[in-house]
C-alpha positions as CSV (number, residue, x, y, z in Angstrom):
1,M,15.2,12.9,16.6
2,T,12.0,11.4,17.6
3,D,11.7,14.7,20.0
4,V,11.2,17.7,17.8
5,S,11.0,20.4,20.6
6,A,14.4,22.1,19.7
7,A,12.9,23.3,16.7
8,D,9.7,25.0,18.5
9,W,11.5,28.3,18.2
10,M,11.7,28.1,14.4
11,V,8.0,27.0,14.4
12,E,7.2,29.9,16.4
13,E,9.1,32.6,14.7
14,V,9.6,31.8,11.0
15,G,6.8,33.9,9.2
16,E,4.4,33.2,6.5
17,F,5.2,31.1,3.6
18,G,6.4,32.9,0.7
19,S,6.7,36.1,2.7
20,G,10.2,36.9,2.0
21,V,13.3,36.1,3.9
22,K,11.0,36.2,6.8
23,G,9.3,33.2,5.5
24,L,12.6,31.1,5.7
25,L,14.0,32.5,9.1
26,P,13.6,34.1,12.3
27,S,13.0,37.8,12.5
28,R,15.1,38.1,15.5
29,F,18.7,38.3,13.7
30,E,20.9,41.4,13.7
31,A,21.8,41.0,9.7
32,Y,20.8,38.5,6.7
33,A,23.1,37.4,3.9
34,R,22.3,35.6,0.8
35,I,24.5,33.1,-0.9
36,L,23.8,32.3,-4.5
37,H,23.9,28.7,-5.6
38,P,26.5,28.1,-8.5
39,G,24.3,27.4,-11.8
40,G,21.1,28.4,-10.1
41,E,20.8,24.9,-8.6
42,E,17.7,25.0,-6.9
43,G,17.4,23.4,-3.3
44,E,21.0,22.4,-3.0
45,L,24.3,24.2,-1.6
46,A,27.4,22.5,-3.4
47,P,29.0,20.5,-0.7
48,A,32.5,22.4,-1.2
49,L,30.3,25.6,-0.6
50,L,28.6,24.1,2.5
51,S,31.9,23.1,4.0
52,A,33.3,26.7,3.4
53,L,30.1,28.1,5.1
54,C,30.5,25.8,8.0
55,E,34.0,27.4,8.4
56,V,32.7,31.0,8.4
57,L,29.7,29.9,11.0
58,A,32.1,28.3,13.5
59,P,33.5,31.2,15.2
60,Y,30.2,32.7,15.8
61,T,28.7,30.2,18.0
62,S,29.8,28.8,21.4
63,T,28.0,25.5,20.7
64,A,29.5,24.3,17.2
65,D,29.6,20.9,18.8
66,H,26.1,20.8,19.4
67,C,23.8,21.8,16.3
68,W,20.4,21.1,14.8
69,F,19.5,20.1,11.4
70,C,16.3,19.9,9.4
71,L,15.6,17.8,6.5
72,W,12.8,18.1,4.2
73,E,11.0,14.9,4.1
74,G,9.5,14.8,0.6
75,W,13.3,14.2,-0.9
76,G,12.6,11.1,-3.2
77,W,14.9,9.1,-1.5
78,I,13.8,9.3,2.1
79,P,10.7,7.0,1.4
80,G,12.2,4.6,-1.0
81,S,10.4,3.1,-4.0
82,P,9.8,-0.1,-5.7
83,S,12.3,0.6,-8.7
84,V,15.6,2.5,-8.6
85,A,17.5,4.0,-11.5
86,L,21.1,2.6,-11.2
87,L,24.0,4.6,-12.7
88,G,21.9,7.2,-14.6
89,G,20.2,4.2,-16.2
90,P,16.6,3.2,-16.5
91,A,14.8,2.2,-13.5
92,T,15.0,-1.5,-12.7
93,D,12.9,-3.9,-10.7
94,L,15.3,-3.6,-7.6
95,M,13.6,-2.1,-4.4
96,L,14.6,1.1,-2.6
97,G,14.0,0.8,0.8
98,P,13.3,3.6,3.2
99,A,16.3,6.0,4.0
100,F,15.5,5.6,8.1
101,P,14.2,3.2,10.7
102,P,10.2,3.2,11.5
103,E,10.4,5.2,14.5
104,I,11.7,8.0,12.2
105,M,10.0,7.5,9.0
106,N,6.9,7.4,11.1
107,G,7.7,9.7,13.9
108,P,7.1,13.4,14.7
109,R,7.9,16.2,12.3
110,V,8.9,19.8,12.6
111,R,6.1,21.4,10.7
112,L,6.6,24.9,9.2
113,P,4.2,26.4,6.9
114,A,4.1,24.1,3.6
115,R,7.0,22.3,4.8
116,D,7.7,19.1,7.2
117,Y,11.0,18.1,8.2
118,I,12.8,15.4,9.9
119,L,15.0,16.7,12.8
120,F,18.6,15.7,13.4
121,E,21.5,16.3,16.2
122,G,24.9,16.5,15.7
123,P,28.1,18.8,15.5
124,L,28.3,21.7,12.7
125,D,30.6,19.5,10.5
126,A,27.9,17.1,10.5
127,A,26.4,19.6,8.0
128,T,28.3,18.1,5.1
129,E,27.7,14.4,6.2
130,M,23.8,14.0,5.1
131,D,23.3,12.1,2.4
132,G,21.0,9.6,0.9
133,R,23.1,6.5,0.8
134,L,21.7,4.6,-2.0
135,G,23.7,1.5,-1.5
136,D,22.6,0.5,1.9
137,Q,18.8,1.5,0.9
138,V,19.3,-1.0,-2.0
139,A,20.9,-3.6,0.1
140,A,18.1,-3.4,3.0
141,A,15.4,-3.9,0.5
142,N,17.3,-6.5,-2.1
143,P,18.6,-8.9,0.3
144,G,21.7,-11.0,-1.0
145,I,22.2,-8.6,-3.9
146,D,25.6,-7.7,-4.9
147,L,26.1,-4.0,-4.5
148,A,29.3,-4.0,-6.0
149,A,28.2,-5.6,-9.3
150,H,25.7,-2.4,-9.6
151,G,28.5,0.2,-8.9
152,L,26.7,0.8,-5.4
153,A,29.0,-0.4,-2.7
154,D,30.7,3.0,-2.1
155,E,27.6,5.2,-3.5
156,F,27.4,8.6,-1.4
157,T,25.0,11.4,-2.8
158,P,25.4,14.5,-0.5
159,Q,22.3,16.3,0.6
160,S,22.6,19.8,2.2
161,P,20.4,20.4,5.2
162,N,17.6,22.6,4.5
163,L,17.8,24.3,7.9
164,F,20.5,24.0,10.6
165,W,21.4,26.3,13.4
166,P,23.5,25.8,16.8
167,E,21.9,25.1,20.2
168,D,23.0,28.8,21.5
169,Q,20.8,29.8,18.3
170,A,23.2,32.6,17.2
171,W,22.6,31.8,13.8
172,C,20.4,30.1,11.5
173,V,20.8,28.9,8.1
174,A,18.0,27.9,5.2
175,T,18.4,26.5,1.9
176,E,14.7,26.2,0.8
177,I,14.0,23.3,-1.7
178,D,12.6,25.7,-4.6
179,L,15.1,28.3,-4.5
180,D,18.8,29.0,-6.0
181,S,20.1,30.6,-2.7
182,T,20.9,29.7,0.7
183,Y,20.0,32.5,3.6
184,V,21.5,33.1,6.6
185,G,20.4,34.9,9.6
186,G,22.8,35.9,12.3
187,S,25.1,38.8,14.0
188,Q,26.2,42.0,11.3
189,A,29.7,40.5,11.7
190,L,28.6,37.2,10.5
191,A,26.8,38.7,7.5
192,E,29.6,40.6,6.6
193,S,32.0,37.7,6.9
194,I,30.0,35.6,4.4
195,V,29.4,39.0,2.0
196,R,33.3,39.6,1.9
197,D,34.3,35.6,1.5
198,G,35.5,35.3,-1.9
199,R,34.5,31.7,-2.0
200,F,30.8,32.8,-2.2
201,E,28.9,34.8,-4.5
202,A,27.0,36.5,-1.7
203,L,25.1,39.8,-1.0
204,A,23.4,41.3,2.3
205,A,19.9,40.3,2.4
206,Q,16.7,42.1,4.5
207,L,13.8,40.4,5.8
208,D,11.4,41.4,3.2
209,D,13.4,40.8,0.5
210,R,11.9,38.6,-2.8
211,I,13.3,35.1,-2.5
212,D,12.1,34.2,-6.2
213,R,14.3,34.7,-9.4
214,A,12.9,38.2,-10.1
215,G,14.6,39.3,-6.4
216,D,18.2,38.3,-7.9
217,E,19.9,41.5,-8.6
218,I,23.3,40.3,-9.4
219,N,22.3,37.8,-12.0
220,P,18.5,39.1,-13.3
221,S,16.1,37.0,-15.0
222,P,15.6,38.3,-18.8
223,P,12.5,40.0,-19.5
224,D,9.4,37.9,-20.6
225,Q,9.1,37.2,-24.4
């Protein structure tokens, strides 16, 4: 989107960066839940868990067909690069073009403390369809390249959105780039549904909870040596 005003409420209501859960999500919600990422994966909610979360979220909004998604502009695949590592190998002299057209790459951003985001619009299930299409970016920057020869023809790298919410603002989800958990704000019933769902390792959260590893009471960090 080149009009990012749909995120104005987030800009106005999200707290100071590093201030706990309230630094990730607006403070207006009745309850909050924390979903731990398997293996401590930072900045990403695994695709299967993201799909499961969308299933849980859908009944708690009247606008599941109209949602907003924020993607951090700093992911390496977004701006492109003068070289790209293919199939896990060393970088080659192939160019990686930018992920989006100039009006998006040079367009406005949703600006939150310490983070700037590109804004997208779509139905709830679009949360699972955000990705870096490496093949498309390589093809755009390297005319005539045989993508299949590089194993790129069907390349798809899912990328979970960093923030998303429905048009009615009934809930909001935050997957911060440096954290090993995804946080959800919404109704008490929604938060309880997430915590009870056996597909997640989840617990109730409070606005003032710490969000670093020291705040993980399920898998506490080992003491300093």
